[in-house]
Backbone as CSV, one residue per row, in Angstrom:
resi,resn,N_x,N_y,N_z,CA_x,CA_y,CA_z,C_x,C_y,C_z
1,UNK,0.602,-1.452,-0.027,-0.078,-0.086,0.087,1.013,1.311,0.077
2,UNK,0.747,2.025,-0.863,1.327,3.468,-1.035,1.247,4.484,-0.035
3,UNK,-0.436,4.431,0.296,-1.017,5.225,1.955,-1.228,4.387,2.522
4,UNK,-0.900,5.094,3.789,-0.977,4.367,5.244,-1.876,5.177,6.082
5,UNK,-2.895,4.413,6.986,-3.721,5.016,7.728,-5.235,5.927,7.362
6,UNK,-6.192,5.201,7.698,-7.506,5.898,7.339,-8.159,5.888,8.245
7,UNK,-7.932,5.536,9.693,-8.764,5.214,10.727,-8.929,6.917,11.596
8,UNK,-9.653,7.268,12.261,-9.588,8.300,13.419,-8.902,8.450,14.147
9,UNK,-7.900,9.891,14.214,-6.715,9.838,14.832,-5.492,9.711,14.271
10,UNK,-5.474,8.683,12.909,-4.272,7.974,12.537,-3.694,8.892,11.157
11,UNK,-2.515,9.288,11.416,-2.454,10.634,10.468,-1.706,9.080,8.993
12,UNK,-2.561,9.920,7.739,-2.590,9.260,6.550,-1.851,9.452,5.756
13,UNK,-0.518,8.800,5.482,0.822,9.088,4.984,0.795,8.547,3.585
14,UNK,1.437,8.925,2.308,1.730,8.434,1.276,3.347,8.346,1.045
15,UNK,3.584,6.944,0.846,5.228,6.490,0.854,5.514,6.991,-0.613
16,UNK,6.418,8.156,-1.089,6.755,8.145,-2.340,8.391,7.495,-2.185
17,UNK,8.632,6.963,-3.741,9.760,6.443,-4.055,10.678,7.487,-4.969
18,UNK,9.958,8.500,-5.476,10.772,8.969,-6.224,9.503,10.228,-6.639
19,UNK,10.103,11.498,-6.805,9.640,12.497,-6.941,10.370,13.328,-8.319
20,UNK,10.050,13.551,-9.787,10.472,14.235,-10.367,9.909,15.710,-11.009
21,UNK,10.627,16.590,-11.168,9.343,17.935,-11.507,9.967,18.807,-12.767
22,UNK,9.171,19.614,-13.693,9.759,20.114,-14.878,8.592,21.378,-14.569
23,UNK,8.944,22.536,-15.279,8.286,23.641,-14.670,7.819,23.975,-16.889
24,UNK,6.095,24.197,-16.658,6.259,24.518,-17.944,5.632,26.290,-18.341
25,UNK,6.253,26.943,-19.155,6.062,28.209,-19.658,5.377,28.113,-20.773
26,UNK,3.958,27.635,-20.952,3.561,27.661,-22.570,3.559,29.108,-23.462
27,UNK,3.409,29.367,-24.602,3.245,30.171,-25.296,1.991,30.419,-25.532
28,UNK,0.908,29.723,-25.192,-0.373,29.993,-25.170,-1.374,30.973,-24.476
29,UNK,-1.439,32.153,-24.345,-2.143,32.783,-23.794,-3.073,32.001,-22.536
30,UNK,-3.776,31.307,-22.877,-5.079,30.468,-22.363,-4.475,29.376,-21.461
31,UNK,-3.090,29.064,-21.279,-2.484,28.263,-20.460,-1.732,28.873,-19.795
32,UNK,-1.786,28.801,-18.287,-1.015,29.286,-17.228,0.173,28.505,-16.873
33,UNK,1.432,29.369,-16.724,2.610,28.628,-16.099,2.698,27.465,-15.042
34,UNK,2.546,26.567,-14.972,2.951,25.298,-14.338,4.287,24.505,-13.705
35,UNK,3.666,24.014,-12.876,5.043,23.246,-12.366,4.284,21.963,-12.242
36,UNK,4.850,20.925,-13.253,4.512,19.247,-13.312,5.269,18.608,-12.392
37,UNK,4.524,18.057,-11.511,5.378,16.975,-10.977,4.913,15.295,-10.757
38,UNK,5.679,14.904,-11.097,5.803,13.428,-11.463,6.551,12.537,-9.764
39,UNK,5.006,11.520,-9.648,5.780,10.810,-8.115,5.277,9.290,-8.583
40,UNK,6.352,8.727,-7.705,6.203,7.559,-8.180,5.988,6.899,-6.686
41,UNK,5.026,6.109,-6.340,4.786,5.306,-5.278,3.777,4.053,-5.186
42,UNK,4.013,2.669,-4.651,3.327,1.515,-4.818,3.246,1.042,-6.313
43,UNK,4.407,1.836,-7.389,4.209,1.004,-8.289,4.092,1.639,-9.370
44,UNK,3.406,3.241,-9.267,2.252,3.610,-10.227,3.181,5.303,-10.185
45,UNK,3.129,5.727,-11.499,3.739,6.882,-11.594,2.259,8.151,-11.616
46,UNK,2.482,8.782,-10.848,1.082,10.128,-11.169,1.235,11.521,-11.194
47,UNK,0.689,12.302,-11.410,1.392,13.461,-11.298,0.150,14.646,-10.406
48,UNK,1.109,15.670,-10.457,0.434,16.682,-9.578,0.896,17.896,-10.357
49,UNK,0.341,19.086,-10.277,1.174,20.518,-10.575,0.944,21.648,-9.495
50,UNK,1.731,22.506,-9.432,1.700,23.216,-9.008,1.816,24.832,-9.765
51,UNK,1.053,26.206,-9.111,1.574,27.087,-9.640,2.649,27.269,-10.223
52,UNK,3.337,28.509,-11.129,4.609,28.875,-11.636,4.937,29.752,-10.411
53,UNK,6.237,29.542,-9.703,6.493,30.738,-8.712,6.524,31.941,-8.748
54,UNK,6.042,33.177,-7.985,6.184,34.346,-8.830,6.507,35.178,-7.625
55,UNK,6.361,35.353,-6.554,7.068,35.686,-5.094,8.113,35.290,-4.521
56,UNK,8.261,33.973,-4.774,9.527,33.222,-4.076,9.575,32.442,-4.630
57,UNK,10.744,31.440,-4.055,11.680,30.091,-4.906,10.978,29.131,-4.060
58,UNK,10.207,27.881,-4.455,9.405,26.744,-4.184,10.870,26.348,-3.265
59,UNK,10.134,25.832,-2.191,11.138,25.040,-1.281,10.848,23.290,-1.675
60,UNK,11.373,21.967,-1.056,11.029,20.938,-1.514,9.949,21.015,-0.301
61,UNK,9.290,21.264,0.812,8.659,20.769,1.554,7.145,21.823,0.831
62,UNK,7.313,21.967,-0.136,5.843,22.692,-1.115,5.662,21.756,-1.682
63,UNK,6.591,21.296,-2.404,6.436,20.013,-3.144,5.885,19.008,-3.007
64,UNK,6.384,18.703,-1.753,5.795,17.546,-0.549,4.232,17.810,-0.680
65,UNK,4.316,19.072,-0.471,2.523,19.240,0.271,1.547,19.190,-0.973
66,UNK,2.356,19.732,-2.147,1.640,19.209,-3.645,1.508,18.157,-3.369
67,UNK,2.013,16.929,-3.242,1.733,15.671,-3.420,0.334,15.111,-3.188
68,UNK,1.103,15.604,-1.646,0.007,15.348,-0.402,-1.547,15.601,-0.945
69,UNK,-1.273,16.970,-1.392,-2.906,17.549,-1.693,-3.551,16.523,-2.349
70,UNK,-2.588,16.103,-3.488,-3.502,15.764,-4.802,-3.774,14.220,-4.547
71,UNK,-2.807,13.542,-3.376,-2.939,12.432,-3.182,-3.929,12.510,-1.663
72,UNK,-4.555,13.508,-1.704,-5.551,13.369,-0.274,-4.975,12.831,1.212
73,UNK,-3.781,13.153,1.328,-3.463,12.543,2.574,-2.715,13.810,3.484
74,UNK,-2.147,13.618,4.934,-1.939,14.793,5.610,-0.450,14.794,5.410
75,UNK,0.355,13.969,5.013,1.839,13.894,4.672,2.275,12.792,3.961
76,UNK,3.685,13.587,3.321,3.958,12.716,2.086,5.642,11.671,2.944
77,UNK,5.666,10.875,2.987,6.748,10.019,3.762,8.137,9.977,2.357
78,UNK,9.181,10.416,2.274,10.188,10.405,1.270,11.807,10.486,1.767
79,UNK,12.264,9.235,1.992,13.337,9.082,2.645,14.249,8.233,2.402
80,UNK,15.398,8.043,2.579,16.038,6.778,2.024,16.302,5.995,2.910
81,UNK,17.398,4.644,2.832,16.963,3.443,3.686,17.408,4.145,4.982
82,UNK,18.177,5.311,5.208,18.444,5.717,6.411,17.828,6.595,7.054
83,UNK,16.782,7.067,6.719,15.988,8.124,6.973,15.908,9.314,6.763
84,UNK,16.936,9.489,5.657,17.404,10.767,4.972,16.618,11.061,3.815
85,UNK,16.380,12.445,4.089,15.097,13.018,3.124,16.020,13.138,1.559
86,UNK,14.759,12.198,0.434,15.581,11.994,-0.679,15.312,13.422,-1.664
87,UNK,16.164,13.348,-2.769,16.469,14.547,-3.506,15.132,14.743,-4.196
88,UNK,14.568,15.593,-4.697,13.691,16.083,-5.540,14.283,16.517,-7.166
89,UNK,14.209,15.278,-8.273,14.682,15.523,-9.170,13.947,16.780,-10.148
90,UNK,14.447,17.634,-10.146,14.052,18.872,-10.758,14.962,19.438,-11.935
91,UNK,13.810,19.314,-13.360,14.371,19.314,-14.606,14.843,21.096,-14.590
92,UNK,16.096,20.926,-15.504,16.699,22.793,-15.696,17.399,22.964,-17.129
93,UNK,16.917,23.876,-17.869,17.182,23.727,-18.834,18.783,23.991,-18.961
94,UNK,19.873,23.950,-19.933,20.965,23.879,-19.877,21.267,24.516,-20.974
95,UNK,20.688,25.529,-21.698,20.807,26.307,-23.026,20.011,27.558,-22.632
96,UNK,20.282,28.839,-23.427,19.423,29.867,-23.149,18.956,30.424,-21.887
97,UNK,17.917,31.302,-21.477,17.673,31.884,-20.236,17.348,30.928,-19.744
98,UNK,17.611,30.955,-18.489,17.305,30.071,-17.417,16.932,30.598,-16.306
99,UNK,15.788,30.545,-15.648,14.985,30.956,-14.466,14.983,29.653,-13.424
100,UNK,15.513,29.771,-12.313,15.297,29.050,-11.408,14.104,28.792,-10.691
101,UNK,13.139,27.506,-10.290,12.027,28.007,-9.299,12.531,27.749,-8.187
102,UNK,13.778,27.299,-7.938,14.163,26.948,-6.211,15.138,27.188,-6.139
103,UNK,15.990,27.626,-4.669,17.133,28.206,-4.484,18.400,27.546,-4.927
104,UNK,19.509,28.006,-5.564,20.347,27.497,-6.193,22.122,28.003,-5.934
105,UNK,22.778,27.373,-5.312,23.935,27.845,-4.741,25.035,28.177,-5.883
106,UNK,25.063,28.849,-6.413,25.715,29.964,-7.436,27.584,29.359,-7.465
107,UNK,27.547,29.315,-6.553,29.401,29.126,-6.074,29.300,27.558,-6.383
108,UNK,28.667,26.481,-5.733,28.741,25.325,-6.451,28.140,25.091,-7.397
109,UNK,27.436,26.221,-8.516,26.934,25.413,-9.634,25.587,24.218,-9.438
110,UNK,24.914,24.429,-8.371,23.814,23.306,-7.981,22.618,24.121,-7.219
111,UNK,21.496,23.101,-7.412,20.539,23.464,-6.193,21.101,23.342,-4.855
112,UNK,20.474,24.164,-3.923,20.621,23.963,-2.948,19.995,22.148,-2.013
113,UNK,20.358,21.990,-0.947,19.754,20.746,-0.451,18.348,20.364,-0.988
114,UNK,18.406,19.154,-0.868,16.590,18.996,-1.049,16.676,18.547,-2.950
115,UNK,17.112,19.436,-3.477,17.018,19.262,-5.460,18.062,18.518,-5.659
116,UNK,18.277,17.943,-6.802,19.104,17.242,-7.759,18.747,17.737,-9.297
117,UNK,19.836,18.336,-10.046,19.217,18.866,-11.603,19.401,17.410,-12.277
118,UNK,18.680,17.395,-12.919,18.174,16.797,-14.415,18.161,17.743,-15.266
119,UNK,19.288,17.317,-16.358,19.291,18.490,-17.494,18.108,18.337,-18.475
120,UNK,17.363,19.180,-18.453,15.911,19.031,-19.438,16.252,18.732,-21.029
121,UNK,15.201,18.261,-21.683,15.483,17.459,-22.778,14.625,17.439,-23.657
122,UNK,14.938,16.188,-24.673,13.834,15.315,-25.382,13.850,13.698,-24.934
123,UNK,13.333,13.597,-24.053,13.383,12.195,-23.792,12.442,11.160,-24.548
124,UNK,12.951,9.619,-24.985,12.381,9.145,-25.822,10.771,8.341,-25.525
125,UNK,9.511,9.633,-25.229,8.285,9.484,-24.608,7.572,10.536,-25.441
126,UNK,6.464,9.960,-25.764,5.193,10.530,-26.261,4.244,10.417,-25.561
127,UNK,3.261,11.767,-24.970,1.997,11.643,-24.455,1.085,11.316,-24.865
128,UNK,0.390,9.926,-24.517,-0.960,9.376,-25.304,-2.260,9.884,-24.575
129,UNK,-2.417,9.663,-23.665,-3.406,9.826,-22.934,-3.189,10.699,-21.400
130,UNK,-4.288,11.565,-20.712,-4.486,12.026,-19.185,-5.425,12.726,-19.043
131,UNK,-5.357,13.492,-18.067,-6.545,14.542,-17.539,-6.027,15.587,-18.512
132,UNK,-6.783,16.282,-18.560,-6.800,17.404,-19.364,-6.893,18.820,-18.769
133,UNK,-7.321,18.764,-17.753,-7.912,20.096,-16.569,-6.402,20.793,-16.042
134,UNK,-5.410,20.209,-15.840,-4.721,20.571,-15.295,-4.299,21.576,-14.395
135,UNK,-5.135,21.357,-13.025,-5.512,21.884,-12.181,-4.513,21.746,-10.810
136,UNK,-3.723,22.892,-10.552,-2.968,22.677,-9.012,-3.734,21.919,-8.013
137,UNK,-3.377,20.797,-7.392,-3.989,20.432,-6.151,-5.110,18.942,-6.862
138,UNK,-4.724,18.821,-7.976,-5.776,17.375,-8.367,-4.574,16.207,-8.899
139,UNK,-4.801,15.221,-8.702,-4.111,14.152,-9.126,-4.275,13.890,-10.487
140,UNK,-3.102,13.587,-11.061,-3.534,13.685,-12.968,-2.994,12.023,-12.929
141,UNK,-3.172,11.209,-14.007,-2.760,10.104,-14.749,-2.257,10.222,-16.538
142,UNK,-1.248,10.028,-16.593,-0.982,10.057,-17.808,-0.291,8.372,-18.347
143,UNK,-0.263,8.429,-19.556,0.155,7.145,-19.974,1.217,7.682,-21.078
144,UNK,2.352,6.870,-21.149,3.430,7.292,-22.580,4.025,6.202,-23.365
145,UNK,4.330,7.008,-24.361,4.884,5.462,-25.547,6.118,6.180,-26.038
146,UNK,6.555,5.161,-25.296,8.455,5.043,-25.633,8.660,4.437,-27.243
147,UNK,7.808,3.704,-27.814,7.901,3.570,-29.553,7.531,4.626,-30.326
148,UNK,6.965,5.553,-30.262,6.557,6.348,-31.149,6.918,8.065,-30.417
149,UNK,7.955,8.207,-30.424,8.523,9.484,-29.111,8.522,10.780,-29.749
150,UNK,7.794,11.633,-29.256,7.968,13.277,-29.806,8.317,14.206,-29.271
151,UNK,8.788,15.206,-30.202,9.467,16.296,-29.803,8.590,17.435,-29.357
152,UNK,8.701,17.653,-28.254,7.711,18.731,-27.708,8.217,20.169,-27.940
153,UNK,7.812,21.370,-27.959,8.358,22.719,-27.503,8.701,22.966,-26.532
154,UNK,9.770,23.725,-26.181,10.247,23.543,-24.868,9.195,24.705,-24.148
155,UNK,9.119,24.543,-23.140,7.908,25.363,-22.335,6.501,24.787,-22.668
156,UNK,6.262,24.002,-23.161,5.130,23.395,-23.428,4.672,22.503,-22.252
157,UNK,3.244,22.593,-22.149,2.649,20.944,-20.942,3.518,19.996,-21.517
158,UNK,3.251,19.227,-22.624,3.861,17.999,-23.173,5.318,17.777,-22.654
159,UNK,5.824,19.104,-23.235,7.345,18.693,-22.980,7.642,18.523,-21.311
160,UNK,7.154,19.525,-20.703,6.976,19.676,-18.987,7.028,17.995,-18.712
161,UNK,5.861,17.292,-19.067,5.327,16.295,-18.682,6.797,15.140,-18.383
162,UNK,6.629,14.995,-20.009,7.953,14.151,-20.673,9.204,14.383,-19.983
163,UNK,9.231,15.288,-19.329,10.640,15.408,-18.514,10.686,15.469,-17.499
164,UNK,9.257,15.459,-16.401,8.898,15.115,-15.347,9.205,13.391,-14.932
165,UNK,8.303,13.090,-16.174,8.301,11.729,-15.744,9.613,11.145,-15.924
166,UNK,10.429,11.300,-16.700,11.633,11.062,-17.094,12.697,11.173,-15.749
167,UNK,12.683,12.199,-15.425,13.417,12.339,-14.200,12.932,11.692,-12.558
168,UNK,11.875,10.945,-12.863,11.028,10.644,-11.761,11.646,9.079,-11.990
169,UNK,11.208,8.647,-12.960,11.941,6.937,-13.406,13.523,7.076,-13.077
170,UNK,13.934,8.230,-13.479,15.817,8.474,-12.870,15.675,8.479,-11.540
171,UNK,15.277,8.991,-10.536,15.149,9.230,-9.574,14.923,7.700,-9.158
172,UNK,14.181,6.576,-9.478,13.657,5.122,-8.666,15.677,4.220,-9.262
173,UNK,15.924,4.647,-10.091,17.225,3.873,-10.547,18.290,4.540,-9.527
174,UNK,18.296,5.860,-9.367,19.437,6.609,-8.564,18.705,5.734,-6.857
175,UNK,17.835,5.474,-6.790,17.652,5.051,-5.298,18.480,3.549,-5.193
176,UNK,18.444,2.595,-6.198,19.098,1.263,-5.963,20.365,1.235,-5.317
177,UNK,20.175,0.093,-4.675,21.568,0.048,-3.803,23.118,0.069,-4.497
178,UNK,22.975,-0.231,-6.140,24.409,-0.165,-6.420,24.609,1.429,-6.652
179,UNK,24.013,2.573,-6.540,23.862,3.704,-6.533,23.488,4.832,-4.907
180,UNK,23.484,3.774,-4.249,23.215,4.130,-2.909,25.016,4.820,-2.409
181,UNK,25.222,5.715,-2.532,26.677,6.089,-2.352,26.889,7.419,-1.210
182,UNK,27.849,7.246,-0.368,28.328,8.515,0.436,29.558,8.512,0.836
183,UNK,30.087,9.536,0.888,30.993,10.749,1.208,31.640,9.795,2.342
184,UNK,33.115,10.350,2.647,33.955,9.620,3.542,33.145,10.243,4.957
185,UNK,32.503,11.270,4.874,32.179,12.075,5.832,30.378,11.384,6.379
186,UNK,29.814,10.513,5.429,28.633,9.661,5.587,27.381,10.460,5.156
187,UNK,28.031,11.404,4.435,26.714,11.985,3.987,26.256,11.758,2.518
188,UNK,25.237,11.431,2.187,24.702,10.590,1.459,25.150,11.530,-0.794
189,UNK,25.543,10.945,-1.570,26.149,11.695,-2.396,24.761,11.737,-3.424
190,UNK,24.974,13.060,-3.695,23.612,13.660,-4.655,24.213,13.000,-5.808
191,UNK,23.195,12.416,-7.047,23.242,12.065,-8.090,22.154,13.140,-9.190
192,UNK,23.066,13.393,-10.156,22.780,14.472,-11.177,22.811,14.315,-12.533
193,UNK,21.957,14.250,-13.151,22.014,13.656,-14.948,22.346,15.200,-15.703
194,UNK,23.832,15.546,-15.459,23.968,16.376,-16.686,25.398,16.315,-16.758
195,UNK,25.928,16.980,-18.523,27.098,16.599,-18.294,27.836,17.604,-17.362
196,UNK,28.925,16.777,-16.840,30.048,17.270,-16.304,30.655,18.191,-16.524
197,UNK,30.526,19.425,-15.683,31.561,20.720,-15.763,32.935,20.708,-15.345
198,UNK,33.861,20.689,-15.574,35.080,20.075,-14.872,35.633,21.595,-13.836
199,UNK,34.887,22.588,-14.354,35.324,24.064,-13.508,34.349,23.923,-11.765
200,UNK,33.782,22.621,-11.976,32.677,22.739,-10.832,32.812,20.933,-10.367
201,UNK,33.902,20.833,-10.159,34.016,19.345,-9.757,33.741,18.781,-7.956
202,UNK,32.712,18.359,-7.939,32.145,18.119,-6.560,31.930,16.571,-5.903
203,UNK,33.142,16.575,-5.015,32.683,15.430,-4.532,31.946,14.892,-3.685
204,UNK,30.659,15.886,-3.569,29.394,15.451,-2.949,28.484,14.971,-3.865
205,UNK,28.957,14.894,-5.363,28.313,14.807,-6.210,28.583,13.853,-7.171
206,UNK,27.735,12.775,-7.567,28.042,12.171,-8.972,27.333,12.479,-9.985
207,UNK,28.259,12.635,-10.959,27.195,12.952,-12.538,26.914,11.952,-13.140
208,UNK,25.767,12.272,-14.137,25.400,11.178,-14.786,25.424,11.543,-16.549
209,UNK,26.285,11.433,-17.253,26.242,12.450,-18.497,24.903,11.413,-19.276
210,UNK,24.139,12.783,-19.972,23.027,11.901,-20.824,23.612,12.078,-22.230
211,UNK,23.164,11.095,-23.021,23.786,10.995,-24.422,22.355,11.037,-25.157
212,UNK,22.577,10.987,-26.522,21.416,11.446,-27.176,21.618,10.455,-28.537
213,UNK,20.472,10.274,-29.434,20.572,9.718,-30.493,19.371,10.196,-31.206
214,UNK,19.260,10.468,-32.514,18.328,10.694,-33.536,17.577,12.210,-32.806
215,UNK,18.176,12.964,-31.913,17.937,14.222,-31.477,16.974,13.761,-30.002
216,UNK,16.761,12.526,-29.217,16.382,11.782,-28.608,17.360,11.737,-27.990
217,UNK,16.946,11.700,-26.168,18.056,11.073,-25.296,17.813,9.549,-25.588
218,UNK,19.523,9.175,-25.470,19.004,7.478,-25.672,19.785,6.727,-24.377
219,UNK,20.028,7.165,-23.388,20.451,6.530,-21.880,21.597,7.781,-21.379
220,UNK,22.130,7.098,-20.633,22.673,7.743,-19.225,24.292,6.823,-19.335
221,UNK,25.326,7.610,-18.986,26.536,6.871,-18.112,26.805,7.788,-17.424
222,UNK,27.099,6.886,-15.872,27.855,7.754,-14.904,29.455,7.796,-15.044
223,UNK,29.903,8.783,-14.138,30.887,8.816,-14.300,31.653,7.951,-13.346
224,UNK,33.126,7.623,-13.597,33.772,6.443,-12.695,34.067,6.933,-11.397
225,UNK,33.603,6.009,-10.701,33.584,6.307,-9.018,34.476,5.137,-8.226
226,UNK,34.568,5.163,-6.986,35.089,4.149,-6.046,33.989,3.648,-5.307
227,UNK,33.744,2.911,-5.267,32.981,1.648,-4.950,33.480,0.897,-3.585
228,UNK,33.096,1.091,-2.528,34.024,0.501,-0.941,32.857,-0.446,-0.221
229,UNK,33.333,-1.767,-0.698,32.451,-2.932,-0.007,33.206,-3.489,0.633
230,UNK,33.675,-2.718,2.371,34.164,-3.513,2.957,35.393,-3.079,3.148
231,UNK,36.557,-3.839,3.140,37.939,-3.816,2.760,38.271,-3.604,1.075
232,UNK,37.153,-3.693,0.146,36.976,-4.023,-1.072,36.735,-2.635,-1.481
233,UNK,37.685,-2.163,-2.590,37.627,-0.932,-3.506,37.407,-1.292,-4.948
234,UNK,36.839,-1.001,-5.439,36.483,-1.443,-7.063,35.984,0.016,-7.657
235,UNK,36.417,-0.042,-9.177,36.086,1.122,-9.430,34.671,0.941,-10.546
236,UNK,33.777,1.780,-10.872,32.934,1.416,-11.418,32.236,2.193,-12.133
237,UNK,31.427,1.693,-13.392,30.949,2.693,-14.372,29.266,2.171,-14.326
238,UNK,28.346,3.071,-14.743,27.182,2.154,-14.651,26.461,3.171,-16.242
239,UNK,26.169,2.122,-17.092,25.026,2.742,-18.105,23.489,2.820,-17.638
240,UNK,22.983,3.088,-17.484,21.467,3.441,-17.439,20.488,3.744,-18.964
241,UNK,19.789,2.599,-19.113,18.959,2.329,-20.070,17.487,2.202,-20.325
242,UNK,16.862,2.566,-20.913,15.507,2.714,-20.745,15.068,1.335,-21.804
243,UNK,14.661,0.474,-21.012,13.596,-0.858,-21.877,12.351,-0.519,-21.884
244,UNK,12.031,-0.851,-23.051,10.735,-0.596,-23.531,9.577,-2.182,-23.260
245,UNK,10.535,-3.136,-23.038,9.734,-4.375,-22.251,9.695,-3.886,-20.772
246,UNK,10.553,-3.463,-20.224,10.082,-2.845,-18.726,9.516,-1.994,-18.336
247,UNK,9.222,-1.022,-19.514,8.628,-0.227,-18.968,9.201,1.323,-18.038
248,UNK,10.878,1.021,-17.909,11.691,1.499,-17.026,13.344,1.953,-17.470
249,UNK,13.991,2.339,-16.699,15.275,2.229,-16.684,16.033,1.355,-16.133
250,UNK,16.805,0.470,-17.034,17.948,-0.069,-15.573,18.961,0.090,-16.016
251,UNK,19.948,-0.735,-14.701,21.621,-0.120,-14.749,21.774,-1.794,-15.363
252,UNK,23.477,-1.297,-16.092,24.041,-1.999,-16.358,25.963,-1.894,-16.303
253,UNK,26.299,-2.398,-15.398,27.707,-1.951,-15.141,28.636,-2.812,-16.619
254,UNK,29.321,-1.628,-16.837,30.125,-1.259,-17.810,32.006,-1.876,-17.543
């Protein structure tokens, strides 16, 4: 069960496995700017939306509150195996004018704690069906087709939906044991899917480089890292590929 508690006096809780998000700023005047959230829980991926922030940047708590409202629960449980808060995987454009909707540490060229960056791109998906209301606070469901991908205009609802969905799927992979990495100080290593900028080498971040084919995302490759298992140390690289059969990403050690 993804949700917990339905008796009087019991806090109802939704357990989330991964949360991805992407902002939409459509050119159509009748479509309001929104932030789409894709969240996984109980094996399914659902969607929620928030208004585009105007007066202040959003916090991680704002995203969790939006998911809680969509699910109709008091709170969201979103933590790793050690009880530490998981990152929300937020898409960010890598070219053109970029407006950040959450706080960013410019010195370290990354979002502040609570968020991990996923480079906005053209995932190999198209939006097949789903709710058309696009109202904040309402739970939405969509289905995606990886066999007939489509490139959507940047800023469109569809572009934000496929990117948020892609980020959510990646977040589930990043939570697997093979990528459960810690620094020497015991801090969880943040995983970000974007090209490594050597001017900003960060020992607290594992970079996962996206690759493209025919104009669409074709997978990801982690940078090489040390994996310590007891007294054994090995150098590892993983490829992250999408499987049409599984309908999800999977890891392969290179």
